[in-house]
FIKOLVO-461491 format. One line per 3 residues: number of its first residue (from 1); their letters; for each residue y, z, x of C-alpha. Coordinates in pm, whole numbers, plus 32768, in hexadecimal, padded with zeros to 4 digits. Layout:
N
NUM> a> Y/Z/X  ...;
# end
This chain:
560
1> mtt> 8000/8000/8000  815E/7FB4/807E  8248/80D1/80D3;
4> tne> 837E/8132/800F  8461/808A/810C  8398/7F4A/80FB;
7> tqg> 83B2/7F39/7F7F  852B/7F2E/7F87  85AA/7DD0/7F3A;
10> lnf> 845C/7D48/7EC4  845A/7BFE/7E0B  83CD/7BF9/7CAB;
13> lqe> 8274/7B82/7D1D  8257/7C9C/7E17  82BC/7D8B/7D02;
16> vve> 81A1/7CFF/7C29  80A5/7D30/7D42  8125/7E8F/7D89;
19> edr> 80F9/7EF0/7C1C  7FA0/7E50/7C07  7F2D/7F0D/7D39;
22> rtg> 7FC0/8051/7CB3  7EFF/802E/7B6D  7DC1/7FB0/7C12;
25> khg> 7DCC/7E5D/7B69  7CD2/7D67/7C04  7C44/7E91/7CBF;
28> grv> 7D73/7E86/7DA3  7D22/7D24/7E17  7E2A/7C1F/7E66;
31> htr> 7DA0/7ABE/7E66  7E8D/7994/7E4F  7E61/781F/7E77;
34> fpp> 7F28/76EF/7EDD  7EB9/75D4/7DF5  7F57/7483/7E4A;
37> epn> 7EE6/7341/7DA8  7E80/7249/7EBC  7F5C/712F/7E34;
40> gyl> 8067/7130/7F42  80E7/71E4/8075  816E/7346/805B;
43> hig> 82E6/737B/8065  83D5/749A/80AC  839D/7526/7F4D;
46> hak> 822A/7544/7F97  8282/75F2/80DE  8330/76FF/8010;
49> aiv> 81F8/7722/7F36  8113/7732/8065  81E2/7844/8108;
52> lnf> 81EF/78FF/7FBD  807C/78F0/7F67  7FEC/7925/80C1;
55> gla> 80FD/7A21/8116  80BF/7AF1/7FDE  7F4D/7B04/802D;
58> qqy> 7F91/7B61/8198  808A/7C6F/8139  7F8C/7D23/805F;
61> ggk> 7E54/7CE8/8130  7DD0/7BEA/8038  7D56/7A83/8041;
64> cnl> 7DEB/7931/7FF4  7D1C/77FF/7FA0  7D74/7695/7FDB;
67> rld> 7D06/75D4/7EA9  7D37/745F/7E7F  7D65/741A/7D0A;
70> dtn> 7CBD/72C5/7D0A  7C91/727F/7B97  7D3D/712A/7B8F;
73> plt> 7C77/7026/7C55  7D7D/6F18/7C1E  7E84/6FB9/7CFD;
76> edt> 7DC2/7087/7DFC  7D4F/702D/7F5A  7CA6/70CA/8088;
79> dyv> 7DD9/7079/815C  7EA0/7166/8082  7D91/7270/809F;
82> esi> 7D9C/725E/821A  7F18/7265/8226  7F24/7399/8146;
85> qrd> 7E33/7458/8225  7EF3/73EC/835B  803E/7462/82CA;
88> vrw> 7FBD/75B6/8258  7F29/75FD/83B0  8065/7584/8460;
91> lgf> 8132/7679/8394  805E/778F/8427  7F68/77DD/830F;
94> dwd> 7DF0/77BC/82E9  7D02/77D1/81C4  7BD7/7835/829E;
97> drr> 7AA0/77C9/81DD  7B58/77B0/8091  7BAA/7640/806F;
100> ffa> 7B4A/75D0/7F14  7B73/74A3/7E32  7B8C/749E/7CB9;
103> sdy> 7A78/739B/7CD2  7995/74AC/7D61  7994/7539/7C01;
106> fdr> 7966/73FE/7B30  780C/746C/7AB9  7888/75C7/7A5D;
109> lya> 79C2/7541/79B8  78EF/7457/78E6  7815/757D/787D;
112> fae> 794D/7641/7821  79BF/751C/7749  7871/7517/7691;
115> qli> 7892/768F/7660  79E7/7660/75BE  7952/7559/74D6;
118> sqg> 7831/7641/747B  792C/7755/7431  79E3/766D/7343;
121> qay> 7B13/766A/742C  7B0D/74FE/749B  7ACB/73AE/73F8;
124> vcs> 7AB2/723E/7454  7BE1/7182/73D3  7BDB/7009/73A4;
127> lsp> 7D52/6FD9/7383  7DF5/6F00/748D  7ED5/6FB1/758B;
130> eei> 8006/6F2A/74D3  7F83/6FAB/7385  7F36/7101/741A;
133> sqy> 809E/7116/7492  8120/70BA/733A  803F/71B5/7288;
136> rgn> 80A4/72D1/7371  8218/72B2/7320  8319/735F/73FB;
139> ftt> 83F5/7494/7400  84A6/7426/72C2  838B/736D/7211;
142> pgk> 8250/742C/71A9  80FA/73AC/7208  7FEE/7337/7118;
145> dsp> 7E75/7348/712E  7DAF/722C/71C4  7CC5/7190/70C2;
148> yrt> 7BAB/71DC/71BA  7BF7/7350/71D2  7AEC/73A7/70CF;
151> rtv> 79C9/730A/718A  78A1/73F6/719C  782F/74A2/72D9;
154> een> 76FF/73BE/72E2  77D2/7283/72BF  78BF/72F5/73D1;
157> ldl> 77A9/734F/74C3  7701/71FE/7486  7842/7139/74BC;
160> frr> 78A6/7204/75EE  7754/71CF/7691  776A/705C/764A;
163> mka> 78C7/705C/76E6  782B/70F5/781D  7715/6FF1/7818;
166> gef> 7815/6ED9/7829  77E0/6E41/76D1  7952/6E20/7680;
169> pdg> 7A7A/6D6F/7725  7BAD/6E21/77A5  7C86/6EAE/768F;
172> kht> 7B7B/6E90/757D  7B4D/7009/7557  7BF0/7147/75DB;
175> lra> 7B71/72AB/75D8  7C80/738E/754A  7C99/7507/7533;
178> kid> 7CAA/757A/73C8  7DCB/7670/73C6  7EEF/7656/72D3;
181> mts> 7F99/7517/7262  80AB/75E7/71BA  8107/76A5/72F7;
184> snp> 8277/76AB/7356  8207/7658/74B8  818B/74ED/74C0;
187> vlr> 80B1/7548/75EC  7FC6/7600/74FD  7FA7/74E0/7406;
190> dpp> 7E41/7484/745F  7E80/7410/75C4  7D91/7313/7664;
193> iyr> 7CAB/73B7/7761  7BC2/7295/77BE  7BFF/711E/77D3;
196> irh> 7B2A/6FED/7818  7B83/6F48/7960  7A98/6E4A/79FC;
199> ahh> 7B1D/6E64/7B60  7A8A/6EA8/7CB6  7ACC/700B/7D2B;
202> hrt> 7B10/704B/7E9E  7A04/715D/7EA8  7917/7131/7D82;
205> gdt> 7911/6FB5/7D87  78A1/6F26/7C3A  77DF/7058/7BC6;
208> wci> 78E0/70AD/7ABE  799B/6FD7/79C4  7A3F/70FC/790F;
211> ypl> 7B34/71E1/79BE  7BD2/732D/795A  7D4A/7339/7938;
214> ydf> 7E13/741D/7A18  7E52/752A/7910  7CDD/7555/78D7;
217> ahc> 7C64/7534/7A3D  7D6E/7606/7AE6  7D4C/7750/7A2D;
220> lsd> 7BD1/7742/7A30  7BCD/76F0/7BA5  7CA3/7826/7BD5;
223> aie> 7BA6/78F3/7B11  7A7B/7863/7BCC  7B1B/78B8/7D1B;
226> git> 7B7F/7A17/7CB6  7CF4/79D5/7CD3  7DC6/7AFF/7C69;
229> hsv> 7F28/7A76/7C78  7F4D/7905/7C23  80AD/78AE/7C91;
232> ctl> 8148/7766/7C20  82A0/76D2/7BEB  8380/770C/7AC0;
235> efe> 8333/75C7/7A09  81DC/765C/79B6  8272/778C/7909;
238> nrr> 8245/7703/77A9  80DC/76A8/7801  807E/780C/7859;
241> vly> 8013/7844/76EE  7F17/7727/7714  7EA1/77B6/7863;
244> dwi> 7E65/7904/77B6  7DC0/7868/7683  7CC0/77A8/7752;
247> vda> 7C72/78CF/7833  7C53/79C0/7710  7B6A/78D1/7659;
250> lik> 7A7B/78A2/777E  7A9C/79BA/787E  7A25/7B1F/7854;
253> gdr> 7A8F/7C42/792E  7B87/7C28/7A4C  7C5E/7AF2/7A22;
256> pnq> 7D81/7A44/7ACE  7EE9/7A57/7A56  7FF6/7950/7A7E;
259> yef> 8154/7999/7B05  8270/789F/7B2A  8384/7884/7C2C;
262> arl> 84A3/778F/7C49  844E/764F/7D01  8522/75E7/7E29;
265> nlt> 8648/7503/7DDA  8701/748F/7F10  8849/73D3/7F2B;
268> yav> 8849/726B/7FAB  86D6/724D/7F5F  85D3/71F4/7E58;
271> msk> 84AC/72E0/7E31  83C4/720C/7D5E  8286/7188/7DFF;
274> rkl> 8298/7063/7D11  83F1/7004/7D90  838F/703D/7EFA;
277> lqm> 8262/6F5A/7EC6  8346/6E56/7E29  8420/6E4F/7F61;
280> vqe> 82ED/6E2C/803E  8259/6D14/7F6B  83A4/6C59/7F58;
283> krv> 83D0/6C85/80D2  851D/6D37/80A9  8496/6E17/81BE;
286> sgw> 8399/6DD5/82D1  828C/6EB0/8235  823C/700F/81BD;
289> ddp> 8292/7091/8318  83E3/6FE2/8331  84C0/70ED/83D5;
292> rml> 85BF/70C7/82BE  84BF/712A/81B8  84A6/7299/815A;
295> tis> 832C/728A/816C  8295/738A/8256  8213/726E/8330;
298> glr> 836D/71CE/8335  8414/7316/8393  830E/7351/84A0;
301> rrg> 834A/71F8/8535  84C0/7232/852A  849A/736D/85F9;
304> ytp> 8494/7489/84FF  83BB/75AE/8562  82C4/7677/8490;
307> asl> 8395/77AD/84D3  84CF/7706/844D  8427/76A5/8304;
310> rdf> 8397/7801/82DA  84EF/7890/8320  8589/77A4/8222;
313> akr> 8493/7816/8117  84EF/7980/8165  8666/7938/8156;
316> igv> 865E/7897/7FFF  857A/79A0/7F6E  84AE/799B/7E2F;
319> sks> 855D/7986/7CE0  850B/795C/7B70  8634/7877/7B31;
322> dsl> 867A/7719/7BB2  8790/76E5/7CAE  8807/75D8/7D9F;
325> idm> 87E3/7637/7F0D  88D5/759F/8004  8835/74C1/810B;
328> gvl> 8903/7581/820A  881F/76B0/81DA  86F3/75E6/8252;
331> els> 87BC/755C/8375  8831/76BA/83D1  86C9/772F/83EA;
334> ird> 866D/7623/84E7  87B1/7653/85AB  8771/77C6/85CD;
337> dln> 860B/778D/863F  8655/767A/8739  878C/7726/87BF;
340> eaa> 86A3/7836/883B  8570/7769/8891  85DE/760D/8901;
343> pra> 861F/75C6/8A72  8765/7518/8AC4  877E/73B9/8B4C;
346> mav> 8887/72AF/8B80  888C/715D/8AD9  899E/7059/8AB1;
349> lrp> 897D/6F9C/896A  8A8F/6E98/89A0  8AAA/6E79/8B18;
352> lkv> 8BEB/6E33/8BD5  8BC0/6DF3/8D49  8C7B/6ECF/8E41;
355> vle> 8C97/6E7C/8FB4  8D05/6F96/909C  8DC0/6ED3/91A2;
358> nyp> 8DCE/6FF0/92A1  8C5E/704F/927E  8B87/6FCF/939E;
361> egq> 8ACD/6E90/934A  8953/6EB6/9348  8963/7032/933A;
364> tee> 88AC/70FC/9230  88AB/7274/920C  87E5/7355/9126;
367> let> 88B8/7439/9050  8817/7568/8FAE  885B/75B9/8E43;
370> anh> 87CE/76B5/8D4F  86D7/7645/8C45  876E/773F/8B50;
373> pkr> 88BA/77F8/8B6B  882C/7942/8AE8  86BE/7939/8B4E;
376> edm> 8679/7961/8CC0  8504/794F/8C74  852D/77DA/8C32;
379> gtr> 8592/77A6/8D9B  8661/7690/8E31  8641/751E/8E7F;
382> kvp> 86D2/7428/8F79  87AD/7306/8F08  87FD/71F1/9004;
385> fmr> 896F/71B3/9046  89EB/7071/90E4  8B11/6F85/910C;
388> ely> 8AD0/6ED7/8FBE  8AB2/6FA0/8E7C  8AC1/6F76/8D05;
391> iea> 8B90/703E/8C0F  8BBD/7018/8A98  8CAB/6F02/8A3B;
394> ddf> 8D45/6FF1/893C  8D9F/70DF/8A56  8EA8/6FEF/8ADA;
397> qev> 8FEE/6F7D/8A42  90D9/6E95/8AF9  91FA/6F1A/8A29;
400> pek> 918E/707B/89D0  91E9/70F5/8877  9276/7251/8841;
403> gff> 9171/735F/887D  908B/727B/8948  901D/7345/8A77;
406> rla> 8F16/725F/8B04  8F3C/7148/8C04  9072/706A/8C0C;
409> pgk> 9131/6FAF/8D1F  91B8/70AC/8E19  9101/71CB/8D6C;
412> evr> 8FF9/72AD/8E02  8EBF/7333/8D59  8D8A/73F4/8DBD;
415> lrs> 8C30/7355/8DBE  8B2D/744E/8D46  8A8E/7508/8E70;
418> ayf> 8B2D/740B/8F5E  8C95/73C6/8FCD  8DF5/738E/8F54;
421> ikc> 8E43/721C/8F36  8F8F/7167/8F00  8FC0/7010/8E63;
424> ekv> 907F/6F29/8F4D  904A/6DCF/8EBA  8FC7/6D22/8D7F;
427> ikd> 8EFC/6BDF/8D9F  8EF1/6AEC/8C79  8E42/69A6/8C2B;
430> aag> 8EEC/6860/8BC6  8EF8/68D2/8A5B  8FAB/6A12/8AB5;
433> nit> 8E7F/6AF8/8A83  8E5D/6C1E/8B70  8D27/6BEB/8C45;
436> elr> 8D52/6CE1/8D61  8E22/6E04/8DDF  8E7F/6E35/8F4A;
439> cty> 8E9E/6FA7/8F97  8EA7/709B/90B6  8DEF/71E3/90D4;
442> dpa> 8E51/732A/917A  8D33/7391/9263  8DB8/74F8/926A;
445> trg> 8D67/7525/90F8  8BEE/7509/9110  8B51/75D3/8FF7;
448> gds> 8C81/75A8/8F18  8D84/769A/8FA4  8EB5/765C/907A;
451> pdg> 8EF0/7740/91A7  9069/771E/917B  904F/77AA/901A;
454> rkv> 90CB/7676/8F5D  9042/764B/8E01  8FD8/7520/8D37;
457> kgt> 8FB0/7522/8BBD  8E9C/7423/8B98  8D2E/743D/8C00;
460> lhw> 8C5F/7301/8BD4  8AEB/72BF/8BDB  8A79/719C/8CB2;
463> vpg> 8948/70F1/8D45  8913/7048/8E98  893A/6ED2/8EC3;
466> nap> 87C1/6EA2/8EDB  8782/6F62/8D97  8666/6ED8/8CC3;
469> vaq> 86B9/6E11/8B8C  8647/6EA9/8A42  8651/6E51/88D4;
472> vrl> 86FE/6F58/8801  86EE/6F65/8686  880C/7017/85DA;
475> fdr> 878D/708B/8488  8869/7104/836F  882E/716C/8206;
478> lfs> 876A/7069/8144  8851/7076/8017  89CB/706B/8009;
481> vea> 89FB/7148/7ED4  8991/72AD/7E91  88B0/7265/7D67;
484> pdk> 8831/70FD/7D7B  8743/711F/7C53  881F/71F1/7B6E;
487> det> 8890/70C9/7A9A  8754/7041/79F8  880A/6F06/7989;
490> kdf> 882D/6E98/7AF3  872F/6E3A/7BF9  872F/6F50/7CFD;
493> kef> 8704/6E48/7E0D  8868/6DD2/7DC9  88D8/6F06/7E88;
496> lnp> 8814/6EC8/7FC9  88F6/6F09/80F3  8925/6DC0/81B2;
499> nsl> 897C/6E8C/82E8  8845/6F67/82E2  87C3/6EC3/8421;
502> etl> 8877/6E3C/8553  879F/6DC2/8672  882F/6DC2/87D2;
505> tga> 8762/6CF6/88C9  8833/6D22/8A03  8850/6E9B/8A20;
508> rve> 8821/6F38/8B77  876B/7081/8BAF  873C/7160/8CDB;
511> pml> 85FF/7106/8D9D  8521/7223/8D2B  8540/71AA/8BC1;
514> ada> 8495/7061/8C13  8344/7112/8C07  8385/71EA/8AD6;
517> kpg> 8248/7219/8A0B  8245/71B5/889C  82C8/72DC/87D7;
520> drf> 838A/7379/88F8  84D7/7404/887E  8620/7423/893A;
523> qfe> 8789/746D/8904  8849/7346/898D  897D/73FD/8A02;
526> rlg> 8AAC/73CB/8923  89EB/72D7/8846  88E4/738B/8779;
529> yfc> 8771/73D7/8770  867C/72BD/87B4  8506/7288/87B1;
532> ada> 842D/7189/8864  839E/70B2/874B  8230/7101/8709;
535> vds> 81D9/6F96/86BB  82B3/6EAF/878C  8313/6F76/88C1;
538> kpg> 824B/6F21/89F9  825F/6F9C/8B64  8367/6ECB/8C11;
541> apv> 83E4/6E41/8AC3  8461/6F72/8A08  84D7/6F6A/889F;
544> fnr> 859B/7095/8822  85E4/70F9/86BB  8716/71C8/866D;
547> tvt> 8694/72F7/85B2  87E7/7388/855A  894A/7389/85DC;
550> lkd> 89D6/74BA/868E  8ABA/7500/8568  8AB7/74A3/83F9;
553> swv> 8B79/735C/8404  8B5D/7334/8289  8C34/746A/8254;
556> keq> 8D3F/73CE/832D  8D2F/7287/826B  8D44/7339/811D;
559> kk> 8E7B/73F3/8190  8F1A/72A7/81EB;
# end
């Protein structure tokens, strides 16, 4: 049991568990599950659910199952199954020997369905799906009985068994729970619980041609597995009565209970797997792992860490009411993590050549610089310094505007961990474009300080003239408005951000970055946090993805 101090500030689910343990409900057990449908890749909303379900079990010494709810063979695939398992493990959680599929229980679920029929609580309906919808009404229109609702138990069992045997085409019959067509909640108006679907299943092949619907399979799978706290998102709140009805009709003794929390809604994003799949299929993105996608695989490829996603889930908390979370909260989590954990490096994204005219030709020296300004345990590295260098083109202005403290004609700046340099001459091509700067360096300022005490306001990052070339991908938010799918009359894809990706092919990076391993993360000084791309980056031909900027640039733009 948690201590008094630990119970302060509990979320509502923790309060439920605390009370259940106090009263001895479920014998004090805590057993949760994470039940994704394998019809797409997991996204940041699923990450919240993973952290919640596995974390709740861990906190109370319980267990959490991974269950793949594979009841719709038309949309499910083994690729999705494998990606789900990969993502859960990457986030830092494991289900031990408790990986299950709803399809593991198809025989038992079928037996439960026959039991409902025998109890007079289910019947085979021969209305079409469209007719069923019309008969059920809505929140303002009452439902009316199906003409097949009075079939006898014997007739229903015969028809249901013939459905299972494959005698009927898709849509010919449906097994419906017999509940209450006059209920104020349309969910209870004889909902379908089994449908005919002649489709190949990724695990059971062609064994079955009838499949349970989610509402029937999910609650009974919970009961079969001994789940105590079945946590789902808020859109299932009005279906809890159906969850309870099915469980009460078929399960004796200890039984699961459903609890709902608010799903994650994030600005500048869509959180629907259907819409994410649409963007993949229409090639609006490069795939499920496109670093602009808020799938877990996309975030991983972009450079997000498991710790940052767990921290994000903790920051936003668990609520019973829907809210819109600012994308900046997610970005803050990864900034905080990488600020502490990422080694520093220097890269020049838009190189401008600098020639130090008074530096000896052919000479190279190794300058030592810290890998992290606050962590001595990360050590130091050597960066070659020579007559020719590269700086950022943005760090020079021929006619400096007010407040510009970087390099300009006649001005002096510090090169990080190196020397003071002064711009003496600007070289241009025939079109008037700046191609090169001629500068001088002060050999007495090695390390970045002047023995005569003079100060400079600007400190620039740089790379040596023989720095390797790298491709750098500057990712930004995928959508240009806060709520791209809020207006249902418009196609959410109209709001795709045309500037969500800028690819730079001529960036220069310090030599040690040429051999960065896929997934290695760095802070490129003054530029942001970057990750070597897990797919395209190769030794000697590095490709870096910008994970996040050093500061929230969107806040600055909004203020403008």
